[in-house]
Z-matrix of the N, CA and C atoms (Angstrom, degrees):
N
C 1 1.462
C 2 1.492 1 113.17
N 3 1.361 2 117.20 1 -20.62
C 4 1.470 3 120.92 2 -176.10
C 5 1.552 4 113.99 3 -55.92
N 6 1.376 5 114.05 4 -34.94
C 7 1.399 6 119.40 5 -179.25
C 8 1.561 7 114.38 6 -96.94
N 9 1.357 8 117.90 7 10.01
C 10 1.398 9 122.04 8 -177.49
C 11 1.534 10 111.18 9 -73.35
N 12 1.311 11 117.37 10 133.10
C 13 1.450 12 122.54 11 174.54
C 14 1.547 13 110.91 12 -84.28
N 15 1.326 14 116.21 13 99.65
C 16 1.469 15 120.30 14 -171.03
C 17 1.555 16 108.92 15 -75.54
N 18 1.351 17 119.53 16 -12.57
C 19 1.437 18 119.29 17 -178.30
C 20 1.518 19 111.60 18 -60.71
N 21 1.346 20 118.39 19 -23.16
C 22 1.485 21 119.94 20 -178.19
C 23 1.585 22 108.03 21 -71.08
N 24 1.289 23 117.98 22 -13.47
C 25 1.487 24 120.44 23 -179.92
C 26 1.537 25 114.19 24 -93.06
N 27 1.301 26 116.75 25 -3.93
C 28 1.470 27 121.40 26 -171.88
C 29 1.514 28 113.78 27 -57.55
N 30 1.353 29 117.94 28 -25.09
C 31 1.480 30 119.09 29 -177.16
C 32 1.512 31 115.38 30 -86.97
N 33 1.360 32 114.97 31 -20.31
C 34 1.425 33 121.62 32 -172.60
C 35 1.531 34 110.39 33 -111.23
N 36 1.312 35 116.15 34 149.40
C 37 1.485 36 119.30 35 174.52
C 38 1.493 37 107.42 36 -58.20
N 39 1.348 38 116.75 37 138.79
C 40 1.493 39 121.44 38 178.95
C 41 1.489 40 108.16 39 -125.13
N 42 1.340 41 110.74 40 132.70
C 43 1.519 42 118.55 41 166.24
C 44 1.510 43 108.33 42 -108.17
N 45 1.358 44 115.82 43 122.04
C 46 1.453 45 121.86 44 -178.38
C 47 1.477 46 108.15 45 -108.65
N 48 1.357 47 120.39 46 140.31
C 49 1.437 48 123.36 47 179.59
C 50 1.506 49 108.84 48 -106.27
N 51 1.362 50 118.05 49 131.50
C 52 1.462 51 123.88 50 172.25
C 53 1.515 52 112.30 51 52.10
N 54 1.368 53 115.21 52 -128.23
C 55 1.482 54 116.56 53 -174.43
C 56 1.514 55 113.87 54 -64.30
N 57 1.303 56 120.69 55 -20.71
C 58 1.462 57 121.23 56 175.51
C 59 1.531 58 108.14 57 -58.91
N 60 1.326 59 119.21 58 -35.84
C 61 1.438 60 123.91 59 -175.45
C 62 1.545 61 112.23 60 -83.26
N 63 1.341 62 117.53 61 -13.82
C 64 1.491 63 123.29 62 177.73
C 65 1.460 64 114.12 63 -101.56
N 66 1.333 65 117.62 64 -44.43
C 67 1.396 66 120.47 65 -169.08
C 68 1.545 67 112.54 66 -107.65
N 69 1.339 68 117.44 67 -30.03
C 70 1.437 69 118.14 68 -173.41
C 71 1.529 70 111.49 69 -101.46
N 72 1.342 71 117.07 70 -40.82
C 73 1.437 72 119.90 71 179.71
C 74 1.547 73 110.33 72 -140.93
N 75 1.364 74 115.58 73 73.28
C 76 1.497 75 116.45 74 -178.83
C 77 1.515 76 111.90 75 -66.96
N 78 1.269 77 119.83 76 -11.92
C 79 1.508 78 121.35 77 179.38
C 80 1.527 79 112.23 78 -89.61
N 81 1.337 80 115.89 79 5.80
C 82 1.472 81 119.86 80 174.64
C 83 1.477 82 111.89 81 -50.73
N 84 1.323 83 112.96 82 142.91
C 85 1.498 84 115.98 83 -179.96
C 86 1.512 85 112.74 84 -65.30
N 87 1.318 86 115.48 85 -35.76
C 88 1.429 87 119.36 86 177.44
C 89 1.559 88 110.22 87 -134.56
N 90 1.339 89 111.92 88 134.76
C 91 1.500 90 119.82 89 170.20
C 92 1.464 91 108.51 90 -99.51
N 93 1.324 92 121.04 91 117.08
C 94 1.462 93 123.98 92 179.73
C 95 1.473 94 110.26 93 -106.44
N 96 1.375 95 118.58 94 130.70
C 97 1.423 96 124.71 95 -178.79
C 98 1.522 97 108.09 96 -131.94
N 99 1.299 98 115.52 97 122.12
C 100 1.483 99 122.61 98 177.14
C 101 1.524 100 110.50 99 -103.81
N 102 1.273 101 116.98 100 -33.33
C 103 1.514 102 123.19 101 -167.37
C 104 1.564 103 107.31 102 -87.65
N 105 1.285 104 113.78 103 112.74
C 106 1.519 105 120.04 104 -178.20
C 107 1.531 106 110.35 105 -62.76
N 108 1.332 107 115.91 106 -40.13
C 109 1.501 108 115.75 107 176.77
C 110 1.472 109 112.09 108 -58.41
N 111 1.357 110 118.73 109 -46.96
C 112 1.483 111 121.17 110 179.79
C 113 1.555 112 109.63 111 -60.45
N 114 1.348 113 115.06 112 -41.85
C 115 1.502 114 117.10 113 179.45
C 116 1.525 115 110.82 114 -60.75
N 117 1.300 116 117.26 115 -42.20
C 118 1.488 117 121.63 116 177.21
C 119 1.487 118 111.80 117 -62.21
N 120 1.378 119 116.20 118 -45.01
C 121 1.446 120 117.93 119 -177.54
C 122 1.572 121 113.50 120 -68.03
N 123 1.360 122 116.71 121 -28.01
C 124 1.374 123 121.88 122 -168.33
C 125 1.595 124 113.39 123 -118.74
N 126 1.264 125 120.31 124 9.97
C 127 1.415 126 122.59 125 -173.78
C 128 1.513 127 112.36 126 -53.70
N 129 1.320 128 117.32 127 -44.55
C 130 1.461 129 118.64 128 177.31
C 131 1.492 130 112.98 129 -63.61
N 132 1.244 131 120.12 130 -40.82
C 133 1.427 132 124.15 131 175.38
C 134 1.562 133 113.84 132 -65.34
N 135 1.263 134 114.53 133 -30.20
C 136 1.485 135 119.82 134 -178.36
C 137 1.606 136 102.28 135 -65.66
N 138 1.253 137 119.56 136 -49.16
C 139 1.442 138 119.41 137 179.35
C 140 1.464 139 115.57 138 -65.48
N 141 1.323 140 118.78 139 -35.77
C 142 1.454 141 123.68 140 -178.61
C 143 1.466 142 114.62 141 -79.09
N 144 1.350 143 117.78 142 -41.55
C 145 1.467 144 121.12 143 -168.62
C 146 1.495 145 113.43 144 -98.63
N 147 1.323 146 121.55 145 -9.08
C 148 1.452 147 121.28 146 -176.85
C 149 1.526 148 108.89 147 -130.03
N 150 1.308 149 114.34 148 127.91
C 151 1.486 150 119.44 149 -176.17
C 152 1.555 151 109.50 150 -109.72
N 153 1.292 152 120.21 151 -5.93
C 154 1.503 153 119.93 152 179.25
C 155 1.495 154 110.24 153 -81.66
N 156 1.371 155 112.80 154 -159.46
C 157 1.443 156 122.11 155 -178.65
C 158 1.549 157 106.64 156 -75.29
N 159 1.310 158 117.16 157 139.33
C 160 1.433 159 122.01 158 176.40
C 161 1.492 160 110.36 159 -115.50
N 162 1.345 161 115.82 160 121.90
C 163 1.464 162 121.07 161 -176.48
C 164 1.519 163 106.52 162 -121.41
N 165 1.269 164 117.07 163 134.98
C 166 1.495 165 122.57 164 172.94
C 167 1.561 166 109.23 165 -141.07
N 168 1.339 167 111.37 166 160.98
C 169 1.434 168 114.01 167 176.44
C 170 1.478 169 109.93 168 -73.14
N 171 1.314 170 114.62 169 155.83
C 172 1.468 171 121.54 170 -171.20
C 173 1.526 172 111.20 171 -56.25
N 174 1.309 173 114.22 172 147.40
C 175 1.468 174 124.00 173 179.53
C 176 1.505 175 116.42 174 72.24
N 177 1.345 176 116.87 175 13.43
C 178 1.494 177 120.61 176 176.67
C 179 1.523 178 108.24 177 -82.41
N 180 1.218 179 120.79 178 -32.65
C 181 1.458 180 124.57 179 -173.10
C 182 1.530 181 109.81 180 -116.72
N 183 1.342 182 117.24 181 82.20
C 184 1.449 183 118.48 182 -178.18
C 185 1.562 184 113.38 183 -55.49
N 186 1.321 185 114.29 184 142.68
C 187 1.416 186 115.81 185 179.68
C 188 1.518 187 117.91 186 -61.59
N 189 1.302 188 117.45 187 -21.52
C 190 1.473 189 120.21 188 176.60
C 191 1.512 190 113.61 189 -74.85
N 192 1.369 191 118.01 190 -5.67
C 193 1.469 192 116.29 191 171.80
C 194 1.426 193 115.33 192 -73.51
N 195 1.327 194 118.98 193 -21.48
C 196 1.442 195 120.24 194 179.72
C 197 1.564 196 111.65 195 56.23
N 198 1.258 197 115.96 196 51.81
C 199 1.499 198 121.80 197 -173.35
C 200 1.527 199 106.05 198 -65.14
N 201 1.315 200 116.11 199 137.73
C 202 1.452 201 122.28 200 178.87
C 203 1.510 202 116.60 201 -77.91
N 204 1.360 203 116.68 202 -1.92
C 205 1.447 204 124.45 203 -175.24
C 206 1.490 205 106.55 204 -136.18
N 207 1.392 206 116.84 205 150.86
C 208 1.448 207 119.49 206 -177.06
C 209 1.515 208 114.59 207 -77.08
N 210 1.316 209 115.77 208 146.32
C 211 1.483 210 124.54 209 176.48
C 212 1.455 211 107.02 210 -128.57
N 213 1.318 212 118.84 211 129.36
C 214 1.386 213 124.16 212 171.92
C 215 1.535 214 112.10 213 -91.39
N 216 1.229 215 118.09 214 122.25
C 217 1.529 216 121.41 215 -175.56
C 218 1.590 217 108.50 216 -100.47
N 219 1.250 218 116.18 217 137.46
C 220 1.469 219 122.97 218 173.51
C 221 1.553 220 108.34 219 -124.92
N 222 1.340 221 114.18 220 150.27
C 223 1.446 222 120.85 221 172.71
C 224 1.519 223 108.94 222 -70.36
N 225 1.391 224 117.61 223 153.38
C 226 1.396 225 122.73 224 178.51
C 227 1.513 226 109.45 225 -109.97
N 228 1.289 227 118.42 226 119.33
C 229 1.412 228 126.62 227 174.34
C 230 1.541 229 106.82 228 -99.17
N 231 1.261 230 115.25 229 85.75
C 232 1.476 231 120.56 230 -173.33
C 233 1.588 232 111.34 231 -73.11
N 234 1.195 233 116.25 232 -21.56
C 235 1.537 234 116.76 233 -173.43
C 236 1.565 235 109.64 234 -107.56
N 237 1.288 236 117.73 235 -10.17
C 238 1.463 237 119.94 236 178.74
C 239 1.515 238 112.83 237 -76.96
N 240 1.306 239 118.20 238 149.14
C 241 1.524 240 119.14 239 178.42
C 242 1.533 241 110.85 240 -80.41
N 243 1.358 242 117.64 241 -31.19
C 244 1.459 243 121.61 242 -179.91
C 245 1.516 244 106.50 243 -162.09
N 246 1.327 245 114.44 244 142.40
C 247 1.440 246 118.01 245 178.65
C 248 1.584 247 106.57 246 -107.71
N 249 1.299 248 113.18 247 147.03
C 250 1.520 249 118.19 248 177.05
C 251 1.548 250 108.00 249 -107.61
N 252 1.337 251 119.06 250 13.95
C 253 1.429 252 123.54 251 -179.88
C 254 1.547 253 112.63 252 -122.68
N 255 1.318 254 116.26 253 130.09
C 256 1.495 255 117.41 254 -179.31
C 257 1.567 256 109.66 255 -71.83
N 258 1.293 257 118.40 256 -9.90
C 259 1.492 258 122.30 257 -179.36
C 260 1.585 259 108.71 258 -85.30
N 261 1.373 260 117.87 259 -16.49
C 262 1.468 261 121.10 260 -172.68
C 263 1.516 262 105.61 261 -146.07
N 264 1.359 263 112.98 262 114.10
C 265 1.481 264 118.79 263 -177.85
C 266 1.548 265 112.65 264 -109.61
N 267 1.313 266 114.89 265 138.31
C 268 1.461 267 120.09 266 178.83
C 269 1.492 268 111.54 267 -91.52
N 270 1.376 269 113.86 268 160.62
C 271 1.420 270 120.66 269 178.31
C 272 1.558 271 110.65 270 132.45
N 273 1.309 272 117.93 271 155.36
C 274 1.423 273 122.35 272 -178.67
C 275 1.531 274 110.55 273 -107.05
N 276 1.313 275 119.20 274 -2.06
C 277 1.460 276 123.60 275 174.28
C 278 1.502 277 109.42 276 -140.41
N 279 1.361 278 115.27 277 163.91
C 280 1.471 279 119.58 278 -179.48
C 281 1.462 280 112.38 279 -59.59
N 282 1.319 281 118.26 280 -34.02
C 283 1.449 282 119.71 281 -179.18
C 284 1.509 283 113.15 282 -65.48
N 285 1.307 284 114.59 283 -40.44
C 286 1.493 285 121.19 284 178.56
C 287 1.513 286 110.15 285 -67.37
N 288 1.322 287 117.92 286 -44.23
C 289 1.456 288 118.01 287 177.51
C 290 1.513 289 112.94 288 -68.47
N 291 1.320 290 120.72 289 -32.66
C 292 1.443 291 123.37 290 170.45
C 293 1.475 292 112.49 291 -64.80
N 294 1.281 293 118.96 292 -36.41
C 295 1.481 294 120.39 293 176.08
C 296 1.511 295 111.19 294 -66.42
N 297 1.332 296 115.13 295 -43.74
C 298 1.477 297 119.40 296 175.28
C 299 1.554 298 111.92 297 -57.35
N 300 1.321 299 116.22 298 -41.18
C 301 1.471 300 125.20 299 179.82
C 302 1.559 301 107.08 300 -62.41
N 303 1.361 302 114.71 301 -50.31
C 304 1.469 303 117.74 302 -176.46
C 305 1.603 304 110.68 303 -58.99
N 306 1.321 305 115.91 304 -44.58
C 307 1.421 306 119.48 305 179.91
C 308 1.542 307 113.14 306 -61.28
N 309 1.353 308 113.25 307 -40.19
C 310 1.499 309 118.79 308 -178.62
C 311 1.474 310 111.85 309 -71.37
N 312 1.385 311 117.77 310 -23.53
C 313 1.452 312 117.29 311 -175.25
C 314 1.561 313 109.41 312 -95.31
N 315 1.367 314 116.04 313 11.99
C 316 1.440 315 120.04 314 168.05
C 317 1.565 316 113.62 315 100.12
N 318 1.282 317 120.30 316 15.32
C 319 1.424 318 123.49 317 176.29
C 320 1.538 319 108.03 318 -64.61
N 321 1.318 320 118.24 319 133.79
C 322 1.527 321 122.25 320 175.55
C 323 1.487 322 111.49 321 -101.26
N 324 1.332 323 115.15 322 -27.54
C 325 1.492 324 122.88 323 174.80
C 326 1.429 325 108.75 324 -134.76
N 327 1.391 326 118.26 325 129.93
C 328 1.418 327 125.13 326 178.82
C 329 1.463 328 110.75 327 -124.92
N 330 1.309 329 120.01 328 123.14
C 331 1.464 330 124.03 329 174.45
C 332 1.549 331 110.28 330 -104.75
N 333 1.243 332 116.86 331 122.72
C 334 1.477 333 123.48 332 178.63
C 335 1.513 334 110.32 333 -86.87
N 336 1.316 335 114.24 334 133.36
C 337 1.483 336 123.52 335 173.69
C 338 1.517 337 109.19 336 -126.73
N 339 1.292 338 119.17 337 135.08
C 340 1.434 339 123.99 338 179.17
C 341 1.548 340 113.85 339 79.41
N 342 1.311 341 118.84 340 24.28
C 343 1.431 342 122.28 341 -178.62
C 344 1.546 343 106.04 342 -105.07
N 345 1.308 344 117.73 343 59.63
C 346 1.509 345 118.63 344 -178.84
C 347 1.474 346 111.24 345 -74.14
N 348 1.374 347 122.46 346 -27.00
C 349 1.427 348 128.58 347 173.51
C 350 1.551 349 110.13 348 54.74
N 351 1.340 350 115.07 349 36.19
C 352 1.445 351 117.37 350 170.97
C 353 1.445 352 112.89 351 -116.22
N 354 1.321 353 121.65 352 151.37
C 355 1.482 354 123.53 353 -175.32
C 356 1.555 355 111.80 354 -51.15
N 357 1.249 356 113.74 355 146.30
C 358 1.481 357 125.68 356 179.68
C 359 1.454 358 109.76 357 134.76
N 360 1.356 359 118.24 358 173.81
C 361 1.473 360 117.33 359 -175.94
C 362 1.503 361 109.53 360 -71.22
N 363 1.276 362 113.32 361 153.74
C 364 1.450 363 121.67 362 -178.34
C 365 1.500 364 113.47 363 -66.97
N 366 1.364 365 114.01 364 -30.17
C 367 1.450 366 121.69 365 -178.02
C 368 1.517 367 106.03 366 -165.23
N 369 1.327 368 116.06 367 161.66
C 370 1.415 369 121.50 368 -171.92
C 371 1.526 370 113.88 369 -65.91
N 372 1.325 371 118.74 370 -26.70
C 373 1.396 372 121.60 371 176.62
C 374 1.482 373 120.43 372 -86.30
N 375 1.331 374 117.79 373 6.60
C 376 1.428 375 121.11 374 177.52
C 377 1.523 376 110.43 375 -78.12
N 378 1.271 377 116.98 376 127.27
C 379 1.465 378 124.13 377 -163.04
C 380 1.583 379 112.42 378 -96.13
N 381 1.382 380 117.73 379 0.85
C 382 1.434 381 117.35 380 179.24
C 383 1.561 382 106.91 381 -123.44
N 384 1.309 383 117.19 382 153.67
C 385 1.428 384 119.91 383 179.59
C 386 1.533 385 111.97 384 -59.57
N 387 1.286 386 116.91 385 146.05
C 388 1.489 387 122.54 386 179.23
C 389 1.545 388 106.63 387 -72.10
N 390 1.320 389 113.96 388 142.13
C 391 1.436 390 122.78 389 170.71
C 392 1.555 391 107.56 390 -97.22
N 393 1.277 392 114.60 391 83.50
C 394 1.527 393 122.21 392 -171.16
C 395 1.477 394 113.67 393 -48.20
N 396 1.323 395 118.23 394 -34.31
C 397 1.571 396 122.00 395 -177.41
C 398 1.497 397 106.24 396 -65.25
N 399 1.281 398 123.96 397 -21.29
C 400 1.511 399 120.73 398 -174.67
C 401 1.494 400 109.83 399 -61.90
N 402 1.306 401 118.13 400 -38.10
C 403 1.494 402 117.20 401 -175.87
C 404 1.559 403 107.99 402 -60.95
N 405 1.283 404 117.85 403 -55.57
C 406 1.533 405 120.88 404 -176.14
C 407 1.469 406 109.86 405 -67.27
N 408 1.312 407 119.42 406 -40.91
C 409 1.471 408 123.23 407 -170.82
C 410 1.497 409 116.67 408 -83.95
N 411 1.358 410 114.27 409 -24.98
C 412 1.466 411 118.96 410 -170.97
C 413 1.479 412 113.71 411 -133.40
N 414 1.393 413 117.30 412 -55.92
C 415 1.443 414 118.62 413 -172.30
C 416 1.512 415 113.86 414 -66.21
N 417 1.362 416 117.40 415 -50.20
C 418 1.456 417 121.60 416 -176.28
C 419 1.553 418 107.72 417 -65.51
N 420 1.326 419 121.36 418 -47.62
C 421 1.505 420 117.96 419 177.16
C 422 1.486 421 114.00 420 -58.53
N 423 1.294 422 120.26 421 -32.05
C 424 1.491 423 123.37 422 178.84
C 425 1.478 424 108.24 423 -64.79
N 426 1.369 425 116.01 424 -48.66
C 427 1.488 426 119.43 425 177.19
C 428 1.487 427 114.28 426 -65.15
N 429 1.278 428 117.96 427 -34.89
C 430 1.506 429 124.46 428 177.70
C 431 1.560 430 107.48 429 -64.76
N 432 1.320 431 116.63 430 -39.99
C 433 1.479 432 118.62 431 178.79
C 434 1.520 433 112.57 432 -69.96
N 435 1.257 434 117.42 433 -23.57
C 436 1.564 435 119.77 434 176.15
C 437 1.508 436 111.99 435 -77.49
N 438 1.327 437 118.59 436 -30.36
C 439 1.433 438 125.27 437 -170.25
C 440 1.555 439 111.02 438 -51.57
N 441 1.313 440 119.94 439 -50.98
C 442 1.427 441 118.66 440 -176.55
C 443 1.587 442 115.92 441 -67.83
N 444 1.384 443 111.08 442 -28.28
C 445 1.552 444 115.24 443 174.01
C 446 1.447 445 111.44 444 -69.56
N 447 1.343 446 117.95 445 -40.51
C 448 1.499 447 122.37 446 178.01
C 449 1.531 448 109.50 447 -63.93
N 450 1.304 449 116.17 448 -41.99
C 451 1.436 450 119.22 449 -179.09
C 452 1.564 451 110.31 450 -65.54
N 453 1.339 452 119.50 451 -42.50
C 454 1.437 453 120.58 452 176.12
C 455 1.550 454 113.60 453 -61.55
N 456 1.323 455 115.15 454 -29.23
C 457 1.503 456 118.93 455 178.29
C 458 1.515 457 111.74 456 -80.38
N 459 1.362 458 114.69 457 -9.49
C 460 1.476 459 118.91 458 -176.17
C 461 1.510 460 114.22 459 82.00
N 462 1.310 461 117.82 460 17.68
C 463 1.476 462 123.72 461 -179.83
C 464 1.531 463 104.93 462 -86.77
N 465 1.334 464 116.80 463 121.69
C 466 1.422 465 121.26 464 175.44
C 467 1.578 466 109.44 465 -93.94
N 468 1.309 467 110.62 466 127.29
C 469 1.504 468 117.54 467 -178.26
C 470 1.471 469 109.21 468 -120.26
N 471 1.356 470 116.47 469 128.42
C 472 1.468 471 120.74 470 175.86
C 473 1.534 472 107.87 471 -122.98
N 474 1.341 473 116.74 472 149.59
C 475 1.416 474 121.28 473 179.31
C 476 1.552 475 109.07 474 -108.81
N 477 1.357 476 117.18 475 111.05
C 478 1.451 477 121.15 476 -178.37
C 479 1.544 478 109.92 477 -97.61
N 480 1.354 479 118.55 478 24.88
C 481 1.466 480 122.57 479 -177.39
C 482 1.590 481 107.72 480 -95.86
N 483 1.304 482 119.20 481 109.94
C 484 1.398 483 122.92 482 179.94
C 485 1.563 484 110.83 483 -56.66
N 486 1.374 485 117.39 484 134.06
C 487 1.422 486 121.27 485 178.04
C 488 1.506 487 118.03 486 69.82
N 489 1.290 488 116.00 487 17.88
C 490 1.495 489 121.97 488 -174.17
C 491 1.503 490 109.46 489 -63.98
N 492 1.381 491 117.06 490 140.32
C 493 1.427 492 121.92 491 171.06
C 494 1.544 493 112.26 492 -81.98
N 495 1.296 494 115.85 493 -8.92
C 496 1.472 495 122.55 494 179.83
C 497 1.499 496 107.87 495 -80.89
N 498 1.329 497 119.70 496 114.91
C 499 1.444 498 123.13 497 -174.86
C 500 1.526 499 114.34 498 -114.72
N 501 1.234 500 117.81 499 0.55
C 502 1.532 501 119.94 500 -178.54
C 503 1.539 502 113.61 501 -77.78
N 504 1.296 503 116.41 502 -15.48
C 505 1.431 504 119.95 503 173.11
C 506 1.559 505 109.57 504 -116.35
N 507 1.302 506 117.79 505 136.78
C 508 1.459 507 120.22 506 -176.77
C 509 1.559 508 112.05 507 -58.13
N 510 1.335 509 116.55 508 142.63
C 511 1.398 510 122.64 509 177.00
C 512 1.522 511 106.62 510 -74.49
N 513 1.284 512 117.01 511 145.38
C 514 1.427 513 121.41 512 179.55
C 515 1.519 514 111.57 513 -140.97
N 516 1.314 515 119.10 514 147.72
C 517 1.419 516 119.27 515 176.45
C 518 1.526 517 108.80 516 -96.97
N 519 1.338 518 116.12 517 -0.92
C 520 1.431 519 122.59 518 177.52
C 521 1.515 520 108.37 519 -64.76
N 522 1.353 521 119.33 520 144.55
C 523 1.453 522 120.14 521 171.73
C 524 1.525 523 111.38 522 -97.38
N 525 1.259 524 119.33 523 -13.80
C 526 1.468 525 123.48 524 177.23
C 527 1.436 526 113.02 525 -157.37
């Protein structure tokens, strides 16, 4: 993602996850954060570097933090394939939950960027070692479970991530 030209996304609503929303595309319409550790490490940067809507899974932003900017919290349905409620998103990773959110907010076409789904840290600022098995054991199956629901809704999803291990969505060279 570091070399990705985000200007191609300027016409479409963009949901960026974690560092993508701070470092690569701070003008994204929505910054989505699922990882409480990442939120704790970056909460000051979230307020400084992102001016759009901030969405996190419930209990990420404790009320005693007195955050100077609004955060929308959603429940996490870790075991569901797809949620039909904006208050509760399915998925085992931030990307899956953001995909669920995009579909529920009316996206007809979704292009995935940065979904390589291969072992390694999710982004350079993650401070703990990657658990490589999570991609194959959890993240990919979660996204595969969403695919039929999205298809039934008529949502077209393409994966523009070169070399992605995620195969349930067609690969595309399109940027948007």
